[in-house]
C-alpha positions in Angstrom: 89.7 148.6 40.7 87.8 145.3 39.8 84.3 145.4 41.7 83.9 141.5 40.9 85.6 138.4 39.0 84.1 139.4 35.8 85.6 143.0 35.9 88.6 141.6 36.9 88.5 139.2 33.6 87.5 142.0 31.7 90.6 144.2 33.1 93.0 141.6 32.5 91.8 141.1 28.7 92.2 144.7 27.9 95.9 144.5 29.8 97.0 141.4 27.7 95.8 143.5 24.6 98.1 146.3 25.1 102.0 146.7 23.9 104.6 146.1 26.8 105.4 150.2 26.6 101.4 150.6 27.0 101.5 148.4 29.8 104.5 150.0 31.6 102.3 153.4 31.3 99.3 152.0 32.7 101.4 150.4 35.7 103.3 153.7 36.3 100.1 155.5 36.3 98.4 153.1 38.6 101.5 152.4 40.8 102.4 156.3 41.4 105.6 158.4 40.7 107.9 155.8 42.1 107.7 153.2 39.3 109.8 152.8 36.7 109.7 150.1 34.1 113.0 148.0 33.9 115.0 149.2 30.5 114.2 147.2 27.3 117.7 145.1 27.7 117.3 144.1 31.2 117.3 140.6 32.2 116.9 139.3 35.7 119.9 137.8 37.2 119.8 133.8 37.7 120.4 132.4 41.0 122.9 129.3 41.1 124.0 127.3 44.0 122.8 123.9 45.5 122.3 120.9 43.8 119.1 119.9 41.6 115.9 119.2 43.6 115.4 115.3 43.6 112.1 115.0 45.0 110.8 115.0 48.5 108.3 116.5 50.7 108.3 120.4 51.0 106.1 120.7 53.5 107.1 123.2 56.3 106.5 120.3 59.1 108.8 118.2 57.0 111.4 120.6 56.5 111.4 122.1 60.3 109.5 119.4 62.1 106.8 119.9 64.5 108.9 122.5 66.7 106.2 125.1 66.3 107.8 127.1 63.6 
């Protein structure tokens, strides 16, 4: 476990230097027996629908109004 930002940075560099297979093994060990890395040919699905965002404010207050949501 990273005790401070320097430890976290060092751990991130070490992870980046691993091969994908080694990373999967490290994650499996860290997350326990329930973790299974995706198969090599896995591609996440692309969601489609709606229109293209053309700009505008995405703040919660703008989207829902000021009714406390």
